[in-house]
MARTORTOR-251726 format. One record per residue (C-alpha): x, y, z. Coordinates in nm, 2 decimals, always signed. Layout:
BEGIN
<site><x>X</x><y>Y</y><z>Z</z></site>
...
This chain:
BEGIN
<site><x>+2.64</x><y>-0.72</y><z>+0.20</z></site>
<site><x>+2.74</x><y>-0.38</y><z>+0.35</z></site>
<site><x>+2.62</x><y>-0.23</y><z>+0.65</z></site>
<site><x>+2.39</x><y>+0.02</y><z>+0.46</z></site>
<site><x>+2.18</x><y>-0.28</y><z>+0.29</z></site>
<site><x>+2.17</x><y>-0.47</y><z>+0.65</z></site>
<site><x>+2.07</x><y>-0.09</y><z>+0.80</z></site>
<site><x>+1.74</x><y>-0.05</y><z>+0.58</z></site>
<site><x>+1.67</x><y>-0.42</y><z>+0.59</z></site>
<site><x>+1.67</x><y>-0.34</y><z>+1.02</z></site>
<site><x>+1.48</x><y>+0.01</y><z>+0.91</z></site>
<site><x>+1.20</x><y>-0.21</y><z>+0.76</z></site>
<site><x>+1.17</x><y>-0.42</y><z>+1.04</z></site>
<site><x>+1.14</x><y>-0.15</y><z>+1.30</z></site>
<site><x>+0.86</x><y>-0.01</y><z>+1.03</z></site>
<site><x>+0.67</x><y>-0.29</y><z>+1.10</z></site>
<site><x>+0.74</x><y>-0.33</y><z>+1.48</z></site>
<site><x>+0.59</x><y>+0.06</y><z>+1.53</z></site>
<site><x>+0.33</x><y>+0.07</y><z>+1.23</z></site>
<site><x>+0.23</x><y>-0.26</y><z>+1.18</z></site>
<site><x>+0.24</x><y>-0.40</y><z>+1.46</z></site>
<site><x>+0.33</x><y>-0.76</y><z>+1.37</z></site>
<site><x>+0.73</x><y>-0.78</y><z>+1.36</z></site>
<site><x>+0.93</x><y>-0.95</y><z>+1.08</z></site>
<site><x>+1.18</x><y>-1.18</y><z>+0.96</z></site>
<site><x>+1.45</x><y>-1.10</y><z>+0.71</z></site>
<site><x>+1.55</x><y>-1.43</y><z>+0.53</z></site>
<site><x>+1.91</x><y>-1.47</y><z>+0.31</z></site>
<site><x>+1.78</x><y>-1.66</y><z>+0.06</z></site>
<site><x>+2.12</x><y>-1.87</y><z>+0.06</z></site>
<site><x>+2.10</x><y>-1.93</y><z>+0.45</z></site>
<site><x>+2.50</x><y>-1.79</y><z>+0.47</z></site>
<site><x>+2.30</x><y>-1.49</y><z>+0.75</z></site>
<site><x>+2.16</x><y>-1.55</y><z>+1.03</z></site>
<site><x>+1.75</x><y>-1.41</y><z>+1.02</z></site>
<site><x>+1.75</x><y>-1.10</y><z>+1.14</z></site>
<site><x>+1.43</x><y>-1.04</y><z>+1.39</z></site>
<site><x>+1.16</x><y>-0.75</y><z>+1.47</z></site>
<site><x>+1.11</x><y>-0.70</y><z>+1.83</z></site>
<site><x>+0.71</x><y>-0.73</y><z>+1.77</z></site>
<site><x>+0.78</x><y>-1.08</y><z>+1.50</z></site>
<site><x>+0.58</x><y>-1.36</y><z>+1.62</z></site>
<site><x>+0.71</x><y>-1.55</y><z>+1.88</z></site>
<site><x>+0.64</x><y>-1.95</y><z>+1.81</z></site>
<site><x>+0.78</x><y>-1.83</y><z>+1.44</z></site>
<site><x>+1.12</x><y>-1.68</y><z>+1.63</z></site>
<site><x>+1.21</x><y>-2.00</y><z>+1.78</z></site>
<site><x>+1.12</x><y>-2.21</y><z>+1.49</z></site>
<site><x>+1.40</x><y>-1.95</y><z>+1.28</z></site>
<site><x>+1.67</x><y>-2.02</y><z>+1.52</z></site>
<site><x>+1.60</x><y>-2.41</y><z>+1.56</z></site>
<site><x>+1.84</x><y>-2.64</y><z>+1.42</z></site>
<site><x>+1.60</x><y>-2.86</y><z>+1.21</z></site>
<site><x>+1.32</x><y>-2.58</y><z>+1.19</z></site>
<site><x>+1.48</x><y>-2.29</y><z>+1.08</z></site>
<site><x>+1.56</x><y>-2.45</y><z>+0.75</z></site>
<site><x>+1.18</x><y>-2.57</y><z>+0.72</z></site>
<site><x>+1.10</x><y>-2.22</y><z>+0.76</z></site>
<site><x>+1.37</x><y>-2.04</y><z>+0.52</z></site>
<site><x>+1.25</x><y>-2.30</y><z>+0.19</z></site>
<site><x>+0.95</x><y>-2.18</y><z>+0.26</z></site>
<site><x>+1.01</x><y>-1.80</y><z>+0.27</z></site>
<site><x>+1.24</x><y>-1.82</y><z>-0.02</z></site>
<site><x>+0.95</x><y>-2.02</y><z>-0.23</z></site>
<site><x>+0.71</x><y>-1.79</y><z>-0.13</z></site>
<site><x>+0.96</x><y>-1.51</y><z>-0.23</z></site>
<site><x>+0.95</x><y>-1.65</y><z>-0.60</z></site>
<site><x>+0.60</x><y>-1.66</y><z>-0.60</z></site>
<site><x>+0.55</x><y>-1.31</y><z>-0.49</z></site>
<site><x>+0.85</x><y>-1.17</y><z>-0.75</z></site>
<site><x>+0.67</x><y>-1.39</y><z>-1.03</z></site>
<site><x>+0.33</x><y>-1.24</y><z>-0.95</z></site>
<site><x>+0.42</x><y>-0.87</y><z>-0.85</z></site>
<site><x>+0.26</x><y>-0.85</y><z>-0.55</z></site>
<site><x>+0.32</x><y>-1.02</y><z>-0.18</z></site>
<site><x>+0.27</x><y>-1.38</y><z>-0.14</z></site>
<site><x>+0.02</x><y>-1.53</y><z>+0.16</z></site>
<site><x>+0.13</x><y>-1.88</y><z>+0.22</z></site>
<site><x>+0.08</x><y>-2.14</y><z>+0.47</z></site>
<site><x>+0.38</x><y>-2.27</y><z>+0.62</z></site>
<site><x>+0.49</x><y>-2.65</y><z>+0.78</z></site>
<site><x>+0.31</x><y>-2.57</y><z>+1.11</z></site>
<site><x>-0.03</x><y>-2.45</y><z>+0.92</z></site>
<site><x>+0.04</x><y>-2.10</y><z>+1.03</z></site>
<site><x>+0.01</x><y>-1.82</y><z>+0.81</z></site>
<site><x>+0.30</x><y>-1.57</y><z>+0.63</z></site>
<site><x>+0.28</x><y>-1.31</y><z>+0.44</z></site>
<site><x>+0.64</x><y>-1.24</y><z>+0.20</z></site>
<site><x>+0.79</x><y>-0.97</y><z>-0.03</z></site>
<site><x>+1.17</x><y>-1.07</y><z>-0.21</z></site>
<site><x>+1.45</x><y>-0.83</y><z>-0.12</z></site>
<site><x>+1.58</x><y>-0.82</y><z>-0.52</z></site>
<site><x>+1.70</x><y>-0.45</y><z>-0.53</z></site>
<site><x>+1.75</x><y>-0.52</y><z>-0.97</z></site>
<site><x>+1.38</x><y>-0.62</y><z>-0.98</z></site>
<site><x>+1.52</x><y>-0.96</y><z>-1.09</z></site>
<site><x>+1.77</x><y>-1.16</y><z>-0.84</z></site>
<site><x>+1.65</x><y>-1.23</y><z>-0.52</z></site>
<site><x>+1.90</x><y>-1.18</y><z>-0.24</z></site>
<site><x>+1.65</x><y>-1.27</y><z>+0.06</z></site>
<site><x>+1.32</x><y>-1.22</y><z>+0.20</z></site>
<site><x>+1.12</x><y>-1.02</y><z>+0.47</z></site>
<site><x>+0.85</x><y>-1.22</y><z>+0.63</z></site>
<site><x>+0.50</x><y>-1.15</y><z>+0.85</z></site>
<site><x>+0.46</x><y>-1.46</y><z>+1.01</z></site>
<site><x>+0.27</x><y>-1.64</y><z>+1.25</z></site>
<site><x>-0.10</x><y>-1.48</y><z>+1.09</z></site>
<site><x>-0.37</x><y>-1.70</y><z>+1.15</z></site>
<site><x>-0.76</x><y>-1.58</y><z>+0.99</z></site>
<site><x>-1.08</x><y>-1.58</y><z>+1.26</z></site>
<site><x>-1.17</x><y>-1.93</y><z>+1.31</z></site>
<site><x>-0.84</x><y>-2.14</y><z>+1.24</z></site>
<site><x>-0.68</x><y>-2.23</y><z>+1.56</z></site>
<site><x>-0.86</x><y>-2.48</y><z>+1.69</z></site>
<site><x>-0.86</x><y>-2.65</y><z>+1.31</z></site>
<site><x>-0.47</x><y>-2.66</y><z>+1.33</z></site>
<site><x>-0.36</x><y>-2.66</y><z>+1.75</z></site>
<site><x>-0.37</x><y>-3.00</y><z>+1.74</z></site>
<site><x>-0.17</x><y>-3.09</y><z>+1.42</z></site>
<site><x>+0.06</x><y>-2.81</y><z>+1.53</z></site>
<site><x>+0.18</x><y>-3.02</y><z>+1.82</z></site>
<site><x>+0.23</x><y>-3.34</y><z>+1.71</z></site>
<site><x>+0.40</x><y>-3.17</y><z>+1.42</z></site>
<site><x>+0.63</x><y>-2.98</y><z>+1.65</z></site>
<site><x>+0.67</x><y>-3.32</y><z>+1.89</z></site>
<site><x>+0.80</x><y>-3.50</y><z>+1.60</z></site>
<site><x>+1.04</x><y>-3.23</y><z>+1.54</z></site>
<site><x>+1.13</x><y>-3.17</y><z>+1.88</z></site>
<site><x>+1.06</x><y>-3.40</y><z>+2.18</z></site>
<site><x>+1.36</x><y>-3.27</y><z>+2.39</z></site>
<site><x>+1.35</x><y>-3.01</y><z>+2.69</z></site>
<site><x>+1.26</x><y>-2.73</y><z>+2.38</z></site>
<site><x>+0.91</x><y>-2.86</y><z>+2.33</z></site>
<site><x>+0.79</x><y>-2.70</y><z>+2.57</z></site>
<site><x>+0.91</x><y>-2.32</y><z>+2.50</z></site>
<site><x>+0.74</x><y>-2.43</y><z>+2.17</z></site>
<site><x>+0.43</x><y>-2.51</y><z>+2.29</z></site>
<site><x>+0.45</x><y>-2.17</y><z>+2.60</z></site>
<site><x>+0.51</x><y>-1.98</y><z>+2.27</z></site>
<site><x>+0.20</x><y>-2.11</y><z>+2.07</z></site>
<site><x>-0.01</x><y>-1.97</y><z>+2.30</z></site>
<site><x>+0.03</x><y>-1.60</y><z>+2.24</z></site>
<site><x>-0.08</x><y>-1.63</y><z>+1.90</z></site>
<site><x>-0.37</x><y>-1.42</y><z>+1.81</z></site>
<site><x>-0.64</x><y>-1.47</y><z>+1.55</z></site>
<site><x>-0.74</x><y>-1.17</y><z>+1.29</z></site>
<site><x>-0.95</x><y>-1.10</y><z>+1.04</z></site>
<site><x>-0.84</x><y>-1.14</y><z>+0.70</z></site>
<site><x>-0.88</x><y>-0.78</y><z>+0.62</z></site>
<site><x>-0.63</x><y>-0.66</y><z>+0.87</z></site>
<site><x>-0.39</x><y>-0.94</y><z>+0.67</z></site>
<site><x>-0.46</x><y>-0.80</y><z>+0.37</z></site>
<site><x>-0.40</x><y>-0.46</y><z>+0.53</z></site>
<site><x>-0.04</x><y>-0.56</y><z>+0.71</z></site>
<site><x>+0.07</x><y>-0.71</y><z>+0.32</z></site>
<site><x>+0.00</x><y>-0.38</y><z>+0.16</z></site>
<site><x>+0.17</x><y>-0.20</y><z>+0.43</z></site>
<site><x>+0.53</x><y>-0.46</y><z>+0.41</z></site>
<site><x>+0.51</x><y>-0.39</y><z>+0.10</z></site>
<site><x>+0.53</x><y>-0.04</y><z>+0.01</z></site>
<site><x>+0.78</x><y>-0.08</y><z>+0.37</z></site>
<site><x>+1.00</x><y>-0.25</y><z>+0.15</z></site>
<site><x>+0.96</x><y>-0.07</y><z>-0.17</z></site>
<site><x>+1.02</x><y>+0.26</y><z>-0.07</z></site>
<site><x>+1.37</x><y>+0.13</y><z>+0.10</z></site>
<site><x>+1.47</x><y>+0.08</y><z>-0.26</z></site>
<site><x>+1.55</x><y>-0.31</y><z>-0.14</z></site>
<site><x>+1.30</x><y>-0.36</y><z>-0.45</z></site>
<site><x>+1.30</x><y>-0.23</y><z>-0.77</z></site>
<site><x>+0.90</x><y>-0.05</y><z>-0.74</z></site>
<site><x>+0.89</x><y>+0.03</y><z>-1.18</z></site>
<site><x>+1.02</x><y>-0.39</y><z>-1.17</z></site>
<site><x>+0.75</x><y>-0.51</y><z>-0.96</z></site>
<site><x>+0.47</x><y>-0.34</y><z>-1.06</z></site>
<site><x>+0.52</x><y>-0.44</y><z>-1.42</z></site>
<site><x>+0.53</x><y>-0.78</y><z>-1.27</z></site>
<site><x>+0.22</x><y>-0.74</y><z>-1.12</z></site>
<site><x>+0.02</x><y>-0.58</y><z>-1.43</z></site>
<site><x>+0.19</x><y>-0.85</y><z>-1.66</z></site>
<site><x>+0.04</x><y>-1.12</y><z>-1.38</z></site>
<site><x>-0.36</x><y>-0.99</y><z>-1.38</z></site>
<site><x>-0.33</x><y>-0.99</y><z>-1.73</z></site>
<site><x>-0.25</x><y>-1.36</y><z>-1.74</z></site>
<site><x>-0.53</x><y>-1.39</y><z>-1.52</z></site>
<site><x>-0.75</x><y>-1.23</y><z>-1.76</z></site>
<site><x>-0.62</x><y>-1.40</y><z>-2.05</z></site>
<site><x>-0.71</x><y>-1.73</y><z>-1.87</z></site>
<site><x>-1.06</x><y>-1.63</y><z>-1.79</z></site>
<site><x>-1.08</x><y>-1.51</y><z>-2.17</z></site>
<site><x>-0.98</x><y>-1.83</y><z>-2.28</z></site>
<site><x>-1.24</x><y>-2.04</y><z>-2.09</z></site>
<site><x>-1.53</x><y>-1.79</y><z>-2.16</z></site>
<site><x>-1.43</x><y>-1.81</y><z>-2.58</z></site>
<site><x>-1.35</x><y>-2.17</y><z>-2.56</z></site>
<site><x>-1.65</x><y>-2.31</y><z>-2.72</z></site>
<site><x>-1.58</x><y>-2.03</y><z>-2.99</z></site>
<site><x>-1.42</x><y>-2.23</y><z>-3.30</z></site>
<site><x>-1.50</x><y>-2.32</y><z>-3.64</z></site>
<site><x>-1.52</x><y>-1.86</y><z>-3.70</z></site>
<site><x>-1.23</x><y>-1.80</y><z>-3.49</z></site>
<site><x>-1.06</x><y>-1.66</y><z>-3.71</z></site>
<site><x>-1.31</x><y>-1.42</y><z>-3.89</z></site>
<site><x>-1.44</x><y>-1.31</y><z>-3.50</z></site>
<site><x>-1.03</x><y>-1.22</y><z>-3.44</z></site>
<site><x>-1.09</x><y>-1.02</y><z>-3.73</z></site>
<site><x>-1.37</x><y>-0.81</y><z>-3.70</z></site>
<site><x>-1.27</x><y>-0.80</y><z>-3.31</z></site>
<site><x>-0.93</x><y>-0.60</y><z>-3.44</z></site>
<site><x>-1.13</x><y>-0.39</y><z>-3.68</z></site>
<site><x>-1.36</x><y>-0.30</y><z>-3.36</z></site>
<site><x>-1.04</x><y>-0.25</y><z>-3.14</z></site>
<site><x>-0.94</x><y>+0.02</y><z>-3.43</z></site>
<site><x>-1.25</x><y>+0.18</y><z>-3.41</z></site>
<site><x>-1.24</x><y>+0.21</y><z>-2.99</z></site>
<site><x>-0.91</x><y>+0.36</y><z>-3.07</z></site>
<site><x>-1.09</x><y>+0.73</y><z>-3.16</z></site>
<site><x>-1.46</x><y>+0.70</y><z>-3.01</z></site>
<site><x>-1.39</x><y>+0.43</y><z>-2.68</z></site>
<site><x>-1.31</x><y>+0.50</y><z>-2.33</z></site>
<site><x>-1.01</x><y>+0.31</y><z>-2.22</z></site>
<site><x>-1.19</x><y>+0.05</y><z>-2.02</z></site>
<site><x>-1.41</x><y>-0.10</y><z>-2.30</z></site>
<site><x>-1.08</x><y>-0.06</y><z>-2.51</z></site>
<site><x>-0.87</x><y>-0.29</y><z>-2.29</z></site>
<site><x>-1.15</x><y>-0.52</y><z>-2.22</z></site>
<site><x>-1.16</x><y>-0.53</y><z>-2.61</z></site>
<site><x>-0.78</x><y>-0.62</y><z>-2.66</z></site>
<site><x>-0.84</x><y>-0.90</y><z>-2.41</z></site>
<site><x>-1.05</x><y>-1.01</y><z>-2.63</z></site>
<site><x>-0.81</x><y>-1.04</y><z>-2.90</z></site>
<site><x>-0.55</x><y>-1.20</y><z>-2.68</z></site>
<site><x>-0.78</x><y>-1.42</y><z>-2.55</z></site>
<site><x>-0.90</x><y>-1.54</y><z>-2.94</z></site>
<site><x>-0.56</x><y>-1.54</y><z>-3.08</z></site>
<site><x>-0.39</x><y>-1.77</y><z>-2.77</z></site>
<site><x>-0.69</x><y>-2.03</y><z>-2.86</z></site>
<site><x>-0.66</x><y>-2.03</y><z>-3.26</z></site>
<site><x>-0.29</x><y>-2.03</y><z>-3.17</z></site>
<site><x>-0.28</x><y>-2.35</y><z>-2.94</z></site>
<site><x>-0.05</x><y>-2.10</y><z>-2.77</z></site>
<site><x>+0.26</x><y>-2.19</y><z>-3.02</z></site>
<site><x>+0.51</x><y>-1.85</y><z>-3.07</z></site>
<site><x>+0.51</x><y>-1.83</y><z>-3.39</z></site>
<site><x>+0.10</x><y>-1.85</y><z>-3.48</z></site>
<site><x>+0.06</x><y>-1.59</y><z>-3.17</z></site>
<site><x>+0.32</x><y>-1.32</y><z>-3.34</z></site>
<site><x>+0.16</x><y>-1.39</y><z>-3.71</z></site>
<site><x>-0.21</x><y>-1.30</y><z>-3.58</z></site>
<site><x>-0.03</x><y>-0.96</y><z>-3.38</z></site>
<site><x>+0.13</x><y>-0.81</y><z>-3.68</z></site>
<site><x>-0.22</x><y>-0.87</y><z>-3.85</z></site>
<site><x>-0.40</x><y>-0.68</y><z>-3.55</z></site>
<site><x>-0.13</x><y>-0.45</y><z>-3.57</z></site>
<site><x>-0.15</x><y>-0.39</y><z>-3.94</z></site>
<site><x>-0.54</x><y>-0.33</y><z>-3.90</z></site>
<site><x>-0.48</x><y>-0.06</y><z>-3.66</z></site>
<site><x>-0.24</x><y>+0.13</y><z>-3.84</z></site>
<site><x>-0.44</x><y>+0.12</y><z>-4.12</z></site>
<site><x>-0.70</x><y>+0.28</y><z>-3.91</z></site>
<site><x>-0.46</x><y>+0.59</y><z>-3.88</z></site>
<site><x>-0.43</x><y>+0.61</y><z>-4.24</z></site>
<site><x>-0.82</x><y>+0.64</y><z>-4.27</z></site>
<site><x>-0.86</x><y>+0.85</y><z>-4.06</z></site>
<site><x>-0.56</x><y>+1.10</y><z>-4.20</z></site>
<site><x>-0.27</x><y>+1.03</y><z>-4.08</z></site>
<site><x>+0.02</x><y>+1.04</y><z>-4.34</z></site>
<site><x>+0.07</x><y>+0.70</y><z>-4.47</z></site>
<site><x>+0.46</x><y>+0.65</y><z>-4.52</z></site>
<site><x>+0.50</x><y>+0.74</y><z>-4.06</z></site>
<site><x>+0.22</x><y>+0.52</y><z>-3.98</z></site>
<site><x>+0.39</x><y>+0.28</y><z>-4.23</z></site>
<site><x>+0.70</x><y>+0.35</y><z>-4.11</z></site>
<site><x>+0.58</x><y>+0.33</y><z>-3.76</z></site>
<site><x>+0.38</x><y>-0.05</y><z>-3.79</z></site>
<site><x>+0.76</x><y>-0.15</y><z>-3.97</z></site>
<site><x>+0.91</x><y>-0.11</y><z>-3.65</z></site>
<site><x>+0.61</x><y>-0.28</y><z>-3.46</z></site>
<site><x>+0.65</x><y>-0.58</y><z>-3.63</z></site>
<site><x>+1.00</x><y>-0.59</y><z>-3.62</z></site>
<site><x>+0.98</x><y>-0.56</y><z>-3.21</z></site>
<site><x>+0.73</x><y>-0.85</y><z>-3.26</z></site>
<site><x>+0.96</x><y>-1.09</y><z>-3.39</z></site>
<site><x>+1.23</x><y>-1.00</y><z>-3.09</z></site>
<site><x>+0.98</x><y>-1.19</y><z>-2.87</z></site>
<site><x>+1.10</x><y>-1.53</y><z>-2.78</z></site>
<site><x>+0.83</x><y>-1.51</y><z>-2.47</z></site>
<site><x>+0.43</x><y>-1.57</y><z>-2.51</z></site>
<site><x>+0.33</x><y>-1.37</y><z>-2.20</z></site>
<site><x>+0.59</x><y>-1.16</y><z>-2.27</z></site>
<site><x>+0.48</x><y>-1.08</y><z>-2.61</z></site>
<site><x>+0.11</x><y>-1.05</y><z>-2.51</z></site>
<site><x>+0.21</x><y>-0.79</y><z>-2.29</z></site>
<site><x>+0.34</x><y>-0.57</y><z>-2.50</z></site>
<site><x>+0.12</x><y>-0.58</y><z>-2.73</z></site>
<site><x>-0.11</x><y>-0.45</y><z>-2.45</z></site>
<site><x>+0.11</x><y>-0.16</y><z>-2.34</z></site>
<site><x>+0.15</x><y>-0.08</y><z>-2.68</z></site>
<site><x>-0.22</x><y>-0.02</y><z>-2.78</z></site>
<site><x>-0.29</x><y>+0.14</y><z>-2.49</z></site>
<site><x>-0.04</x><y>+0.36</y><z>-2.57</z></site>
<site><x>-0.16</x><y>+0.41</y><z>-2.88</z></site>
<site><x>-0.50</x><y>+0.44</y><z>-2.77</z></site>
<site><x>-0.37</x><y>+0.73</y><z>-2.50</z></site>
<site><x>-0.15</x><y>+0.90</y><z>-2.77</z></site>
<site><x>-0.52</x><y>+0.92</y><z>-2.98</z></site>
<site><x>-0.66</x><y>+1.09</y><z>-2.71</z></site>
<site><x>-0.43</x><y>+1.31</y><z>-2.62</z></site>
<site><x>-0.45</x><y>+1.48</y><z>-2.99</z></site>
<site><x>-0.81</x><y>+1.50</y><z>-2.96</z></site>
<site><x>-0.78</x><y>+1.67</y><z>-2.60</z></site>
<site><x>-0.53</x><y>+1.92</y><z>-2.81</z></site>
<site><x>-0.75</x><y>+1.97</y><z>-3.06</z></site>
<site><x>-1.02</x><y>+2.12</y><z>-2.85</z></site>
<site><x>-0.78</x><y>+2.35</y><z>-2.71</z></site>
<site><x>-0.76</x><y>+2.51</y><z>-3.01</z></site>
<site><x>-1.14</x><y>+2.53</y><z>-3.09</z></site>
<site><x>-1.14</x><y>+2.65</y><z>-2.74</z></site>
<site><x>-0.94</x><y>+2.91</y><z>-2.76</z></site>
<site><x>-1.00</x><y>+3.04</y><z>-3.13</z></site>
<site><x>-1.40</x><y>+3.00</y><z>-3.02</z></site>
<site><x>-1.24</x><y>+3.28</y><z>-2.67</z></site>
<site><x>-1.09</x><y>+3.50</y><z>-2.92</z></site>
<site><x>-1.36</x><y>+3.54</y><z>-3.15</z></site>
<site><x>-1.61</x><y>+3.58</y><z>-2.89</z></site>
<site><x>-1.32</x><y>+3.82</y><z>-2.65</z></site>
<site><x>-1.12</x><y>+4.02</y><z>-2.86</z></site>
<site><x>-1.27</x><y>+4.35</y><z>-2.77</z></site>
<site><x>-1.16</x><y>+4.27</y><z>-2.47</z></site>
<site><x>-0.80</x><y>+4.31</y><z>-2.33</z></site>
<site><x>-0.72</x><y>+3.90</y><z>-2.30</z></site>
<site><x>-0.39</x><y>+3.75</y><z>-2.15</z></site>
<site><x>-0.24</x><y>+3.40</y><z>-2.24</z></site>
<site><x>-0.29</x><y>+3.31</y><z>-1.94</z></site>
<site><x>-0.66</x><y>+3.34</y><z>-1.88</z></site>
<site><x>-0.74</x><y>+3.19</y><z>-2.19</z></site>
<site><x>-0.50</x><y>+2.94</y><z>-2.16</z></site>
<site><x>-0.75</x><y>+2.86</y><z>-1.82</z></site>
<site><x>-1.06</x><y>+2.89</y><z>-2.03</z></site>
<site><x>-0.94</x><y>+2.56</y><z>-2.24</z></site>
<site><x>-0.77</x><y>+2.36</y><z>-1.92</z></site>
<site><x>-0.40</x><y>+2.38</y><z>-2.07</z></site>
<site><x>-0.13</x><y>+2.53</y><z>-1.98</z></site>
<site><x>+0.01</x><y>+2.86</y><z>-2.23</z></site>
<site><x>+0.30</x><y>+2.66</y><z>-2.36</z></site>
<site><x>+0.06</x><y>+2.39</y><z>-2.41</z></site>
<site><x>-0.17</x><y>+2.65</y><z>-2.64</z></site>
<site><x>+0.10</x><y>+2.77</y><z>-2.79</z></site>
<site><x>+0.25</x><y>+2.45</y><z>-2.89</z></site>
<site><x>-0.09</x><y>+2.32</y><z>-3.02</z></site>
<site><x>-0.18</x><y>+2.63</y><z>-3.23</z></site>
<site><x>+0.12</x><y>+2.70</y><z>-3.38</z></site>
<site><x>+0.15</x><y>+2.33</y><z>-3.45</z></site>
<site><x>-0.24</x><y>+2.30</y><z>-3.61</z></site>
<site><x>-0.25</x><y>+2.62</y><z>-3.76</z></site>
<site><x>+0.10</x><y>+2.71</y><z>-3.82</z></site>
<site><x>-0.01</x><y>+3.04</y><z>-3.65</z></site>
<site><x>+0.14</x><y>+3.18</y><z>-3.31</z></site>
<site><x>-0.17</x><y>+3.29</y><z>-3.02</z></site>
<site><x>-0.08</x><y>+3.67</y><z>-3.09</z></site>
<site><x>-0.14</x><y>+3.60</y><z>-3.52</z></site>
<site><x>-0.48</x><y>+3.45</y><z>-3.43</z></site>
<site><x>-0.57</x><y>+3.74</y><z>-3.20</z></site>
<site><x>-0.45</x><y>+4.02</y><z>-3.44</z></site>
<site><x>-0.65</x><y>+3.81</y><z>-3.72</z></site>
<site><x>-0.96</x><y>+3.86</y><z>-3.53</z></site>
<site><x>-0.93</x><y>+4.16</y><z>-3.46</z></site>
<site><x>-0.82</x><y>+4.33</y><z>-3.82</z></site>
<site><x>-1.08</x><y>+4.16</y><z>-3.97</z></site>
<site><x>-1.34</x><y>+4.28</y><z>-3.72</z></site>
<site><x>-1.15</x><y>+4.64</y><z>-3.75</z></site>
<site><x>-1.22</x><y>+4.57</y><z>-4.15</z></site>
<site><x>-1.60</x><y>+4.54</y><z>-4.14</z></site>
<site><x>-1.59</x><y>+4.87</y><z>-3.90</z></site>
<site><x>-1.42</x><y>+5.05</y><z>-4.14</z></site>
<site><x>-1.65</x><y>+4.96</y><z>-4.45</z></site>
<site><x>-1.91</x><y>+4.98</y><z>-4.32</z></site>
<site><x>-1.94</x><y>+5.29</y><z>-4.03</z></site>
<site><x>-1.79</x><y>+5.62</y><z>-4.07</z></site>
<site><x>-1.69</x><y>+5.56</y><z>-3.69</z></site>
<site><x>-1.32</x><y>+5.75</y><z>-3.60</z></site>
<site><x>-0.98</x><y>+5.53</y><z>-3.60</z></site>
<site><x>-0.97</x><y>+5.57</y><z>-3.25</z></site>
<site><x>-1.31</x><y>+5.44</y><z>-3.15</z></site>
<site><x>-1.24</x><y>+5.13</y><z>-3.41</z></site>
<site><x>-0.93</x><y>+5.04</y><z>-3.24</z></site>
<site><x>-1.04</x><y>+5.03</y><z>-2.88</z></site>
<site><x>-1.31</x><y>+4.82</y><z>-3.02</z></site>
<site><x>-1.13</x><y>+4.62</y><z>-3.17</z></site>
<site><x>-0.92</x><y>+4.55</y><z>-2.86</z></site>
<site><x>-0.62</x><y>+4.75</y><z>-2.96</z></site>
<site><x>-0.48</x><y>+4.93</y><z>-2.66</z></site>
<site><x>-0.39</x><y>+5.22</y><z>-2.87</z></site>
<site><x>-0.42</x><y>+5.37</y><z>-3.17</z></site>
<site><x>-0.08</x><y>+5.35</y><z>-3.34</z></site>
<site><x>-0.05</x><y>+5.05</y><z>-3.19</z></site>
<site><x>-0.35</x><y>+4.93</y><z>-3.43</z></site>
<site><x>-0.21</x><y>+5.11</y><z>-3.73</z></site>
<site><x>+0.11</x><y>+4.91</y><z>-3.72</z></site>
<site><x>-0.10</x><y>+4.56</y><z>-3.69</z></site>
<site><x>-0.31</x><y>+4.61</y><z>-3.93</z></site>
<site><x>-0.01</x><y>+4.79</y><z>-4.18</z></site>
<site><x>+0.13</x><y>+4.44</y><z>-4.15</z></site>
<site><x>-0.18</x><y>+4.22</y><z>-4.24</z></site>
<site><x>-0.33</x><y>+4.43</y><z>-4.49</z></site>
<site><x>-0.02</x><y>+4.57</y><z>-4.64</z></site>
<site><x>-0.20</x><y>+4.90</y><z>-4.66</z></site>
<site><x>-0.28</x><y>+5.13</y><z>-4.35</z></site>
<site><x>-0.67</x><y>+5.14</y><z>-4.15</z></site>
<site><x>-0.72</x><y>+5.52</y><z>-4.34</z></site>
<site><x>-0.62</x><y>+5.40</y><z>-4.68</z></site>
<site><x>-0.80</x><y>+5.14</y><z>-4.64</z></site>
<site><x>-1.14</x><y>+5.30</y><z>-4.61</z></site>
<site><x>-1.01</x><y>+5.65</y><z>-4.88</z></site>
<site><x>-0.96</x><y>+5.29</y><z>-5.07</z></site>
<site><x>-1.31</x><y>+5.16</y><z>-5.02</z></site>
<site><x>-1.49</x><y>+5.50</y><z>-5.10</z></site>
<site><x>-1.34</x><y>+5.57</y><z>-5.39</z></site>
<site><x>-1.43</x><y>+5.20</y><z>-5.51</z></site>
<site><x>-1.77</x><y>+5.26</y><z>-5.45</z></site>
<site><x>-1.76</x><y>+5.62</y><z>-5.64</z></site>
């Protein structure tokens, strides 16, 4: 490893010393480098990691814990060979290959010290009955107990320190954690639904239709809960056979696609996207990865659906605002603020949904009112212009003529002649 890598390791260890007040140790996974120890690292653990025999135990325990941490996308807490607790996170800059591990060791929850003290001394005696034993026992005296909540805080600090240093890919670690949490939820769901047998396929179909409905009208929490239910039922019914899982998910995706068609989306567009999803399903060989992909897909569809709804609300608010305030000096930035959107968002949505710009909408509403005033009042053009929100009469005439294909004077004259 280059010098910059070890500088980052040392920075993390220094942060643990100064802010977490529990020092750490860096283990090279292959054991080629000596451990790098922070100043506040547990004295007993420090003696162990540099011991000829105990050091191998410590490194192997950290190695195993690092792989567990990577699998679940979170720090991993474990008991070392002496009965003390350690918190470990892997060093894997690419997010996949573990090259090391950073550990905070020598931790004990409240009430644990008396339980393990005798066994620890016996174990140390078996490892080293020579003159170093007394050194081990002396360092053992400095171990302090702490509340479990403090251990959790230390773990969070360790994770943040390593992720922010770039020693571990934050994106991949976060994805692994999301996958791990999903598997935990699905395990609970499968246990709860295990007694549902004979009608399981019908229930999968029914739940898929409910999922389609929730995509439009439900909240995110309800939608994700139903997604977990569908996946748990599929895993049970398929006996976790990958081919059957793919077949069930293809059915669920088709039901969701049909829902979009029934709600007005173009058939050709929906089916093209549906076919792309089917191709994605076919690529998976791992059931866990497939279930995680499906959850991300459905959540993406849910968010897109509700973004569209939010945008529709924006358009409605803008047009409603224009109808109420057309006679005023309207500014786009003020209308956008009222609608809860950006100015670019307002312009994009109006053009996309109505094929008209913000100015065209505003002028159309103003001209409509001008036509009413010209037809039913004898107000002069200057006053009509002001009442309709135009900044001056000449601009009013220009906009009116462009919209109606006739000037306001000619329009009024035409109405008078037509009524004679």
